[in-house]
C-alpha positions as CSV (number, residue, x, y, z in Angstrom):
1,M,18.1,3.9,-17.3
2,G,15.0,2.8,-15.5
3,L,12.2,4.9,-14.0
4,L,13.7,4.5,-10.5
5,T,17.4,4.3,-11.3
6,G,19.4,5.2,-8.1
7,K,16.3,5.7,-6.0
8,N,15.9,4.3,-2.5
9,I,12.5,2.8,-1.9
10,V,10.9,1.3,1.2
11,V,8.2,-1.3,0.6
12,T,5.8,-2.5,3.3
13,G,3.3,-5.3,3.2
14,V,5.2,-8.1,1.4
15,L,3.8,-11.4,2.7
16,T,3.9,-13.7,-0.3
17,D,5.0,-13.4,-3.9
18,A,1.4,-12.9,-4.8
19,S,1.2,-9.7,-2.7
20,L,0.7,-6.5,-4.6
21,A,3.6,-5.1,-2.6
22,F,5.9,-7.9,-3.9
23,G,5.0,-7.0,-7.5
24,V,5.9,-3.4,-6.7
25,A,9.2,-4.3,-5.1
26,K,10.1,-6.6,-8.0
27,L,9.3,-4.0,-10.7
28,A,11.0,-1.2,-8.7
29,Q,14.2,-3.2,-8.7
30,Q,13.9,-3.9,-12.4
31,E,13.5,-0.2,-12.9
32,G,16.8,0.5,-11.1
33,A,15.7,1.1,-7.5
34,N,17.4,0.0,-4.3
35,V,14.7,-1.6,-2.2
36,V,14.2,-2.5,1.5
37,L,11.2,-4.4,2.8
38,T,9.6,-4.2,6.2
39,G,7.6,-6.8,8.1
40,A,5.9,-7.2,11.4
41,G,5.4,-9.8,14.1
42,R,4.9,-13.4,13.1
43,A,4.7,-12.3,9.4
44,L,8.3,-11.0,9.5
45,S,9.7,-14.5,8.7
46,L,7.3,-14.6,5.7
47,T,8.7,-11.3,4.4
48,E,12.3,-12.5,4.9
49,R,11.5,-15.8,3.0
50,V,9.8,-14.1,0.0
51,A,12.5,-11.4,-0.2
52,R,14.7,-14.1,-1.6
53,K,12.5,-14.3,-4.6
54,L,13.2,-10.8,-5.7
55,P,15.7,-10.1,-8.6
56,A,18.2,-8.6,-6.2
57,P,18.8,-8.8,-2.4
58,A,16.6,-6.6,-0.3
59,P,17.2,-6.1,3.4
60,V,14.2,-6.8,5.7
61,F,13.6,-4.6,8.8
62,E,11.0,-5.0,11.5
63,L,8.2,-2.4,11.5
64,D,5.0,-2.9,13.4
65,V,3.1,0.4,12.9
66,T,1.3,-0.1,16.3
67,V,4.7,-0.1,18.2
68,P,6.0,3.5,18.5
69,E,9.5,2.3,19.2
70,H,9.7,0.6,15.8
71,L,9.5,4.0,14.1
72,E,12.9,5.1,15.3
73,S,14.5,1.7,15.1
74,V,13.5,1.2,11.4
75,R,14.6,4.7,10.6
76,N,18.0,4.0,12.2
77,S,18.3,0.7,10.3
78,V,17.5,2.3,7.0
79,S,19.9,5.2,7.6
80,E,22.7,2.8,8.2
81,I,22.6,1.6,4.6
82,W,21.2,4.8,2.8
83,D,21.8,8.5,3.3
84,H,18.2,9.3,2.2
85,V,14.9,7.7,1.2
86,D,13.1,8.6,-2.1
87,G,9.8,6.7,-1.8
88,V,7.7,4.6,0.5
89,L,4.9,2.1,-0.4
90,H,2.1,1.8,2.1
91,A,0.6,-1.6,1.7
92,I,-0.6,-2.1,5.2
93,G,-4.1,-3.1,6.1
94,F,-5.9,-5.2,8.7
95,A,-9.3,-5.5,10.3
96,P,-10.6,-8.0,12.9
97,A,-12.8,-10.6,11.4
98,V,-15.9,-9.1,13.0
99,C,-15.3,-5.9,10.9
100,L,-15.8,-7.9,7.7
101,G,-18.7,-10.1,6.5
102,D,-22.4,-9.7,6.5
103,D,-23.1,-7.8,9.8
104,F,-22.0,-4.2,9.8
105,M,-23.4,-3.6,13.2
106,A,-21.5,-6.4,14.9
107,A,-18.2,-4.6,15.3
108,T,-17.5,-2.6,18.4
109,W,-15.3,0.5,18.6
110,N,-12.5,-1.6,20.0
111,D,-12.6,-3.7,16.8
112,V,-13.0,-0.7,14.5
113,S,-10.2,1.3,16.2
114,V,-7.8,-1.6,15.3
115,A,-8.8,-1.4,11.6
116,M,-8.5,2.4,11.5
117,N,-5.1,2.4,13.2
118,I,-3.5,-0.2,11.1
119,S,-5.2,0.5,7.8
120,A,-5.5,4.3,7.8
121,Y,-3.5,6.1,10.5
122,S,-0.5,4.0,9.6
123,L,0.1,6.1,6.5
124,K,0.8,9.0,8.9
125,T,2.9,6.6,11.0
126,L,5.1,5.8,8.0
127,A,5.5,9.5,7.4
128,D,6.7,9.8,11.1
129,A,9.2,7.1,10.4
130,F,10.6,8.1,7.0
131,V,10.1,11.8,6.3
132,P,13.2,12.7,8.3
133,L,15.2,10.7,5.7
134,M,13.4,12.2,2.7
135,T,15.7,15.1,2.5
136,R,15.5,15.3,-1.3
137,G,11.8,15.2,-1.5
138,G,10.1,12.1,-2.6
139,S,6.8,10.1,-2.8
140,F,4.5,8.1,-0.6
141,V,2.1,5.8,-2.4
142,G,-0.6,3.8,-0.7
143,L,-2.7,0.9,-1.9
144,D,-6.4,1.6,-1.8
145,F,-9.7,0.1,-2.9
146,D,-12.5,2.2,-4.3
147,N,-15.0,3.1,-1.6
148,T,-17.3,5.6,-3.2
149,V,-20.0,2.9,-2.7
150,A,-20.7,0.4,0.1
151,W,-19.4,-3.1,-1.0
152,P,-20.8,-6.4,0.1
153,A,-18.8,-7.8,3.1
154,Y,-16.2,-5.1,3.0
155,N,-17.9,-3.1,5.8
156,W,-15.5,-1.4,8.2
157,M,-12.5,-1.9,6.0
158,G,-14.3,0.3,3.5
159,V,-14.7,2.9,6.2
160,A,-11.0,2.5,7.0
161,K,-10.2,3.0,3.3
162,S,-12.2,6.2,3.3
163,A,-10.2,7.4,6.2
164,L,-7.0,6.4,4.4
165,E,-8.0,8.6,1.5
166,S,-8.6,11.6,3.8
167,V,-5.2,11.0,5.5
168,N,-3.6,11.0,2.1
169,R,-5.0,14.4,1.3
170,Y,-3.9,15.9,4.5
171,L,-0.5,14.3,4.3
172,A,-0.2,15.8,0.8
173,K,-1.0,19.2,2.2
174,E,1.5,18.8,5.0
175,L,4.4,17.4,3.1
176,G,4.1,19.3,-0.2
177,P,6.3,22.2,1.0
178,K,9.0,19.6,1.6
179,G,8.7,18.4,-2.0
180,I,7.1,15.1,-0.9
181,R,4.1,13.8,-2.7
182,S,1.4,11.5,-1.4
183,N,-1.0,9.5,-3.6
184,L,-3.1,6.4,-3.6
185,V,-3.7,3.6,-6.2
186,A,-7.2,2.2,-6.0
187,A,-6.6,-1.3,-7.4
188,G,-9.1,-3.7,-8.7
189,P,-9.4,-7.1,-6.9
190,V,-6.4,-9.3,-7.1
191,K,-6.1,-12.8,-5.5
192,T,-3.8,-12.1,-2.6
193,M,-3.5,-13.3,1.0
194,A,-5.4,-10.1,2.0
195,A,-8.2,-10.7,-0.4
196,K,-8.7,-14.3,0.9
197,S,-9.4,-12.8,4.4
198,I,-12.4,-10.9,3.0
199,P,-15.7,-13.0,3.2
200,G,-17.5,-12.7,-0.1
201,F,-14.4,-11.7,-2.1
202,K,-15.6,-14.0,-4.9
203,K,-18.5,-11.6,-5.5
204,F,-16.0,-9.0,-6.6
205,E,-14.2,-11.5,-8.9
206,D,-17.3,-12.7,-10.6
207,I,-18.4,-9.2,-11.8
208,W,-15.2,-7.2,-12.3
209,D,-14.0,-8.6,-15.6
210,E,-17.5,-8.4,-17.0
211,R,-18.1,-4.7,-16.1
212,A,-14.6,-3.3,-16.5
213,P,-14.3,-1.7,-20.0
214,L,-10.7,-2.9,-20.3
215,G,-11.4,-6.2,-18.6
216,W,-9.7,-7.4,-15.5
217,D,-7.6,-10.4,-14.5
218,V,-7.6,-11.1,-10.8
219,F,-4.4,-13.1,-11.2
220,D,-2.4,-10.3,-12.7
221,S,-1.1,-7.4,-10.5
222,S,1.3,-6.0,-13.0
223,A,-0.8,-3.0,-13.9
224,V,-1.0,-2.0,-10.3
225,A,2.8,-2.3,-9.9
226,K,3.4,-0.2,-12.9
227,A,1.1,2.6,-11.6
228,V,2.8,2.6,-8.2
229,V,6.3,2.6,-9.7
230,A,5.3,5.5,-12.0
231,L,4.0,7.5,-8.9
232,L,7.2,6.7,-7.0
233,S,9.3,8.0,-10.0
234,D,9.9,11.6,-11.1
235,W,7.2,11.3,-13.9
236,F,4.4,12.7,-11.7
237,P,6.2,15.7,-10.2
238,A,3.0,17.9,-9.7
239,T,0.5,15.2,-8.7
240,T,-0.3,14.8,-5.0
241,G,-3.4,14.1,-2.8
242,E,-4.7,12.0,-5.7
243,I,-6.4,8.6,-6.1
244,I,-5.4,6.8,-9.3
245,H,-7.8,4.0,-10.2
246,V,-6.2,0.9,-11.7
247,D,-9.2,-1.3,-12.0
248,G,-9.9,-1.7,-15.7
249,G,-12.3,1.2,-15.5
250,F,-14.8,-0.6,-13.3
251,H,-15.3,2.4,-11.0
252,A,-16.6,4.6,-13.8
253,I,-19.4,2.2,-14.9
254,G,-22.8,2.2,-13.3
255,A,-24.7,-0.9,-12.2
């Protein structure tokens, strides 16, 4: 018996086998879950390709969180193979290039609104899509990055992550009476496609292992996957609205 034996889990955000979401999907299957993946736009073919690397087959459905029609279509697609959903991983984030880098003042609201919609509001969008199928309760888990301080180059994505944390709390409040939990995992830096899009990411790499009390390996996402799977399981039945740091303890150490 695995932690997720018999559970039906929706995983967003798988682009490559280095994606944090891929690590979650793989471990979830190893822990007994049935898994479906979602992908969007031109990246859908990437998701379909990398799905073949999972231990077991995983259907891939289209879901662009900026397209309202996709919410009903993905719910219908999932309901054709499962009678309910137990958990959803939110691993969705994007910001226009101008929102990242050295000039915080360069981004306009049009740019920032894209980052906020895709990186923060989308957690609520996933709830719109899948809560109707979570008839037995369940768990939303989102991938976060600590934003209690201002990071070099992270800029408006940091603001979006702050918004994501607030959405998580309000979603926890709203969905708790339905037996549905909502939590975030604030991961340390891992070399993924998303990380490569952040100018100055190497600055995080260079200091993290030195300052984290437990150390940190930017090539190893297994600790993040384990935390997410635990939160998707029944082992955190009374935890919601929380942010779990999986970063080697870096967040707790002053400069």
